[in-house]
C-alpha positions as CSV (number, residue, x, y, z in Angstrom):
1,X,-10.6,2.4,23.7
2,X,-12.9,0.4,26.0
3,X,-14.3,-2.9,24.9
4,X,-15.5,-6.1,26.5
5,X,-14.1,-9.5,25.4
6,X,-17.5,-10.3,23.9
7,X,-17.5,-7.1,21.8
8,X,-13.9,-7.9,20.6
9,X,-14.9,-11.4,19.7
10,X,-17.8,-10.1,17.7
11,X,-15.4,-7.8,15.7
12,X,-13.0,-10.6,14.8
13,X,-15.5,-13.5,14.5
14,X,-14.0,-15.3,17.6
15,X,-15.3,-17.4,20.4
16,X,-14.7,-16.5,24.1
17,X,-13.5,-18.7,26.9
18,X,-13.8,-17.3,30.3
19,X,-15.3,-14.0,31.5
20,X,-16.8,-12.4,28.3
21,X,-17.7,-9.2,30.3
22,X,-14.1,-8.3,31.2
23,X,-13.1,-4.9,29.8
24,X,-9.8,-3.9,28.1
25,X,-8.6,-0.4,27.4
26,X,-5.3,-0.8,25.6
27,X,-3.0,-3.3,23.9
28,X,0.1,-5.1,25.3
29,X,2.7,-7.7,24.3
30,X,1.9,-11.0,25.9
31,X,5.1,-11.1,27.9
32,X,4.7,-7.5,29.2
33,X,0.9,-7.0,29.3
34,X,-0.9,-5.6,32.4
35,X,-4.4,-6.0,33.7
36,X,-6.9,-4.3,31.4
37,X,-4.8,-4.9,28.3
38,X,-5.5,-7.1,25.2
39,X,-2.8,-9.3,23.8
40,X,-2.4,-12.1,21.3
41,X,-0.5,-15.4,20.8
42,X,0.5,-16.2,17.2
43,X,4.1,-17.6,17.5
44,X,4.4,-20.9,19.4
45,X,7.7,-19.7,20.9
46,X,5.7,-17.3,23.1
47,X,3.2,-19.9,24.4
48,X,4.9,-20.1,27.8
49,X,3.8,-16.5,28.5
50,X,0.1,-17.4,27.9
51,X,0.1,-19.1,31.3
52,X,1.8,-16.2,33.2
53,X,0.6,-13.1,31.4
54,X,-1.3,-10.4,33.3
55,X,-3.3,-9.5,30.2
56,X,-7.0,-9.5,30.7
57,X,-7.8,-10.9,27.3
58,X,-5.6,-12.9,24.9
59,X,-6.4,-13.9,21.3
60,X,-5.3,-17.4,20.5
61,X,-5.7,-20.0,17.7
62,X,-8.7,-22.3,17.5
63,X,-6.2,-25.2,17.3
64,X,-4.1,-24.4,20.4
65,X,-4.4,-27.0,23.1
66,X,-3.8,-25.6,26.6
67,X,-1.1,-27.3,28.7
68,X,-1.9,-25.3,31.9
69,X,-4.7,-23.2,33.4
70,X,-5.0,-19.7,31.9
71,X,-6.1,-16.7,34.0
72,X,-7.0,-14.4,31.1
73,X,-10.2,-14.5,29.1
74,X,-9.4,-16.2,25.7
75,X,-10.8,-15.4,22.3
76,X,-10.2,-18.2,19.8
77,X,-9.9,-17.4,16.1
78,X,-8.6,-19.0,13.0
79,X,-5.7,-16.6,12.6
80,X,-4.6,-14.7,15.8
81,X,-2.1,-12.4,14.0
82,X,-4.6,-11.3,11.4
83,X,-7.3,-10.8,14.0
84,X,-5.0,-8.7,16.2
85,X,-4.0,-6.6,13.1
86,X,-7.7,-6.1,12.4
87,X,-8.2,-4.8,15.9
88,X,-5.2,-2.4,15.7
89,X,-6.5,-1.1,12.4
90,X,-10.0,-0.4,13.9
91,X,-8.3,1.3,16.9
92,X,-6.2,3.5,14.6
93,X,-9.3,4.4,12.5
94,X,-11.1,5.5,15.6
95,X,-8.2,7.8,16.5
96,X,-7.9,9.4,13.1
97,X,-11.7,9.7,12.6
98,X,-11.8,12.1,15.5
99,X,-9.5,14.5,13.6
100,X,-11.6,16.9,11.5
101,X,-11.4,20.6,10.6
102,X,-8.8,23.0,9.2
103,X,-6.0,24.2,11.4
104,X,-4.3,27.6,10.9
105,X,-2.1,28.7,9.5
106,X,-2.6,26.7,6.3
107,X,-3.2,27.6,2.7
108,X,-5.9,26.1,0.4
109,X,-6.2,27.5,-3.1
110,X,-9.7,28.8,-4.0
111,X,-9.9,26.4,-6.9
112,X,-9.2,23.3,-4.7
113,X,-12.1,21.1,-3.7
114,X,-12.5,18.6,-0.8
115,X,-15.0,16.2,0.7
116,X,-16.6,16.0,4.1
117,X,-14.7,15.2,7.4
118,X,-11.4,16.3,6.0
119,X,-8.6,17.2,8.4
120,X,-6.0,19.8,7.4
121,X,-3.1,20.2,9.9
122,X,-1.2,23.5,10.4
123,X,1.2,24.6,7.7
124,X,-0.4,22.5,5.0
125,X,-0.3,23.8,1.4
126,X,-3.0,22.8,-1.1
127,X,-2.4,24.1,-4.6
128,X,-4.6,25.1,-7.5
129,X,-7.2,22.6,-8.8
130,X,-6.4,20.0,-6.2
131,X,-9.2,17.5,-5.6
132,X,-9.4,15.7,-2.2
133,X,-12.0,13.0,-1.3
134,X,-13.9,12.6,2.0
135,X,-12.3,11.5,5.3
136,X,-8.8,12.5,4.1
137,X,-6.3,13.4,6.8
138,X,-3.5,15.8,6.0
139,X,-1.1,16.2,8.9
140,X,1.1,19.3,9.5
141,X,3.5,20.3,6.8
142,X,1.9,18.3,3.9
143,X,2.3,20.0,0.5
144,X,0.0,19.2,-2.4
145,X,1.1,20.7,-5.8
146,X,-1.3,21.9,-8.5
147,X,-3.8,19.4,-10.0
148,X,-3.1,16.7,-7.4
149,X,-6.0,14.2,-6.8
150,X,-6.5,12.2,-3.6
151,X,-9.2,9.6,-3.1
152,X,-11.3,8.9,0.0
153,X,-10.0,7.8,3.4
154,X,-6.4,8.5,2.6
155,X,-3.9,9.6,5.2
156,X,-0.8,11.7,4.5
157,X,1.4,12.1,7.6
158,X,3.6,15.1,8.5
159,X,5.8,16.5,5.8
160,X,4.6,14.5,2.9
161,X,5.2,16.3,-0.4
162,X,3.2,15.5,-3.5
163,X,4.3,17.3,-6.7
164,X,1.9,18.6,-9.3
165,X,-0.4,16.3,-11.4
166,X,0.1,13.2,-9.2
167,X,-2.8,10.9,-8.4
168,X,-3.3,9.1,-5.1
169,X,-6.1,6.6,-4.6
170,X,-8.4,5.7,-1.7
171,X,-7.4,4.1,1.6
172,X,-3.7,5.0,1.0
173,X,-1.3,5.7,3.9
174,X,1.8,7.7,3.2
175,X,4.2,8.2,6.1
176,X,6.2,11.3,7.2
177,X,8.8,12.8,4.9
178,X,7.9,10.9,1.8
179,X,8.2,12.7,-1.6
180,X,5.8,11.7,-4.5
181,X,6.5,13.0,-7.9
182,X,10.0,14.5,-7.7
183,X,11.9,14.6,-11.0
184,X,13.3,11.4,-12.4
185,X,17.0,11.1,-12.8
186,X,17.2,12.0,-16.4
187,X,20.3,13.8,-17.9
188,X,21.6,13.7,-21.5
189,X,25.4,13.5,-21.8
190,X,26.8,16.3,-24.0
191,X,29.9,16.4,-26.2
192,X,31.8,18.6,-23.8
193,X,31.2,16.1,-20.9
194,X,28.4,18.0,-19.3
195,X,24.8,16.8,-18.8
196,X,21.6,18.4,-20.0
197,X,18.6,17.9,-17.9
198,X,15.7,16.0,-19.5
199,X,12.4,17.5,-18.3
200,X,10.2,15.1,-16.5
201,X,6.7,15.9,-17.6
202,X,4.9,12.7,-16.5
203,X,3.4,12.0,-13.1
204,X,3.0,9.3,-10.4
205,X,-0.2,7.3,-10.0
206,X,-0.7,5.5,-6.7
207,X,-3.7,3.1,-6.7
208,X,-5.9,2.1,-3.8
209,X,-4.9,0.4,-0.5
210,X,-1.2,1.3,-0.8
211,X,1.0,2.0,2.2
212,X,4.3,3.9,1.8
213,X,6.9,4.2,4.6
214,X,8.7,7.2,5.8
215,X,11.2,9.1,3.7
216,X,10.6,7.0,0.6
217,X,10.9,8.8,-2.8
218,X,8.9,8.0,-5.9
219,X,10.0,9.9,-9.0
220,X,7.6,11.1,-11.7
221,X,7.8,9.6,-15.1
222,X,9.7,11.3,-17.9
223,X,6.5,10.8,-19.9
224,X,3.5,8.8,-18.9
225,X,3.3,7.6,-15.3
226,X,5.3,5.9,-12.6
227,X,2.7,3.5,-11.2
228,X,2.3,1.9,-7.8
229,X,-0.5,-0.7,-8.2
230,X,-3.3,-1.7,-5.8
231,X,-2.3,-3.1,-2.4
232,X,1.5,-2.5,-2.7
233,X,3.4,-2.0,0.6
234,X,6.6,0.0,0.5
235,X,8.9,0.2,3.5
236,X,10.9,3.3,4.7
237,X,13.8,4.7,2.7
238,X,13.0,3.2,-0.7
239,X,13.9,4.8,-4.1
240,X,11.5,4.2,-7.0
241,X,12.7,5.8,-10.2
242,X,10.9,7.3,-13.2
243,X,8.5,5.1,-15.2
244,X,8.8,2.2,-12.8
245,X,5.7,0.0,-12.3
246,X,5.2,-2.0,-9.1
247,X,2.7,-4.8,-9.5
248,X,-0.4,-5.2,-7.3
249,X,0.1,-6.6,-3.8
250,X,3.9,-6.6,-3.9
251,X,5.9,-5.8,-0.8
252,X,9.4,-4.1,-0.8
253,X,11.6,-3.7,2.3
254,X,13.7,-0.7,3.3
255,X,16.7,0.7,1.4
256,X,15.7,-1.0,-1.9
257,X,16.4,1.0,-5.1
258,X,14.5,0.4,-8.3
259,X,16.0,1.9,-11.4
260,X,14.1,3.6,-14.2
261,X,11.5,1.8,-16.4
262,X,11.7,-1.4,-14.4
263,X,8.5,-3.4,-14.1
264,X,8.0,-5.4,-10.9
265,X,5.3,-8.1,-11.2
266,X,2.4,-8.9,-9.0
267,X,2.8,-10.3,-5.5
268,X,6.6,-9.9,-5.5
269,X,8.4,-10.0,-2.2
270,X,11.6,-7.9,-2.2
271,X,14.0,-7.9,0.8
272,X,15.9,-5.0,2.1
273,X,18.8,-3.3,0.2
274,X,17.9,-5.0,-3.1
275,X,19.1,-3.1,-6.2
276,X,17.3,-3.3,-9.5
277,X,19.0,-2.4,-12.8
278,X,16.8,-0.3,-15.2
279,X,14.6,-1.5,-18.0
280,X,14.1,-5.0,-16.7
281,X,11.0,-7.0,-15.5
282,X,10.2,-9.5,-12.8
283,X,7.5,-12.2,-13.1
284,X,4.6,-12.5,-10.8
285,X,5.3,-14.2,-7.5
286,X,9.1,-13.5,-7.6
287,X,11.0,-13.4,-4.2
288,X,14.3,-11.6,-3.9
289,X,16.5,-12.1,-0.9
290,X,18.0,-9.1,1.0
291,X,21.0,-7.3,-0.5
292,X,20.6,-9.0,-3.9
293,X,21.4,-7.3,-7.2
294,X,18.9,-7.9,-10.0
295,X,20.6,-7.2,-13.3
296,X,18.5,-9.2,-15.7
297,X,14.8,-9.8,-16.3
298,X,13.1,-12.6,-14.4
299,X,10.6,-14.3,-16.7
300,X,9.5,-17.5,-14.8
301,X,6.9,-16.8,-12.1
302,X,7.1,-17.9,-8.4
303,X,10.8,-18.3,-8.2
304,X,13.2,-17.1,-5.5
305,X,16.6,-15.4,-6.0
306,X,19.6,-14.4,-4.0
307,X,23.0,-12.8,-4.4
308,X,24.7,-10.3,-6.7
309,X,24.0,-10.8,-9.5
310,X,20.8,-12.4,-8.4
311,X,20.5,-16.1,-9.2
312,X,18.2,-19.0,-8.3
313,X,18.0,-19.2,-4.5
314,X,18.8,-22.9,-4.3
315,X,21.8,-22.6,-6.7
316,X,23.1,-19.6,-4.7
317,X,23.0,-21.6,-1.4
318,X,24.9,-24.5,-3.1
319,X,27.5,-21.9,-4.3
320,X,27.9,-20.5,-0.8
321,X,28.4,-24.0,0.6
322,X,31.1,-24.6,-2.0
323,X,32.8,-21.3,-1.1
324,X,32.9,-22.2,2.6
325,X,34.4,-25.6,1.7
326,X,37.2,-24.1,-0.4
327,X,39.8,-24.1,2.3
328,X,39.2,-27.8,3.0
329,X,39.3,-28.6,-0.7
330,X,42.6,-26.7,-1.0
331,X,44.1,-28.7,1.8
332,X,42.9,-32.0,0.3
333,X,44.3,-31.0,-3.1
334,X,47.7,-30.2,-1.6
335,X,47.7,-33.5,0.3
336,X,46.9,-35.3,-3.0
337,X,49.7,-33.5,-4.8
338,X,52.1,-34.5,-2.0
339,X,51.0,-38.1,-2.3
340,X,51.5,-38.0,-6.1
341,X,54.9,-36.5,-5.7
342,X,55.9,-39.3,-3.3
343,X,54.6,-41.9,-5.7
344,X,56.7,-40.4,-8.5
345,X,59.8,-40.3,-6.3
346,X,59.2,-44.0,-5.4
347,X,59.2,-44.9,-9.1
């Protein structure tokens, strides 16, 4: 990476203040950055570092009023965080675009087809009738089962396993160790107390612009499809069960478990360690606080929930306040009882 401040400003639609010809070659946090590095200021808590940073270029908001002189070249934008994220994305794309070719040893079935500029790392397995788009990057240890389809510009990091018949869209990123299309947890109880496995003959469909964290598992449907809709972002270590549907542009934090046939609405925000019961739905715009347990369907859109079982966020906060006040209430009740007893004794 080697860009001038002027070139960076052009990429993010910003305006420079200072030396527009200064060159940066890497990124750094504003409090730790060195000369030749690019940083940004989005959180006002870090403004003090703007005046002492060694960064050569800093991205800041159009509305920020400087309180002291700044040594770095500034690039003013409407949203510094988004602008910096855009630059990091461009940087990452430049790095991955350089990867092309097929490393050995690897196995590609003769019936598999793939587009231009593909990268296949060592020890990758590509099964029969697999279809892979252009600019796809498969890092070492990736396994693609028979009939898998992958769209353009998708990246599968090391050790990702995609079972047979699953479909992955374009511009998808799946991080290391994730498993797509393993069997759903389906077992029929028998009269003798044993369990008979129910074959899982569906698949998983992951639409475009989805990102899935490391070591997440998404089970194939019993019949039909488990579906991750466009723009969904899943954190590490998430379990998505069979026949689940996650609505477009929803985000789910780590260690969440979604039970079978649950339908999560669009633009949901799910905190870490949330548990969903099976066969329920959540409305669009739902927000669930970390460690909550969702046991019933949520039908009203754009509401926030907390606790186990999950309840309206404001109501749950009031309940927590009441619980914290219980010792004081108990003390007051005992004092009142004592006063009543004294009044009775006086009569």
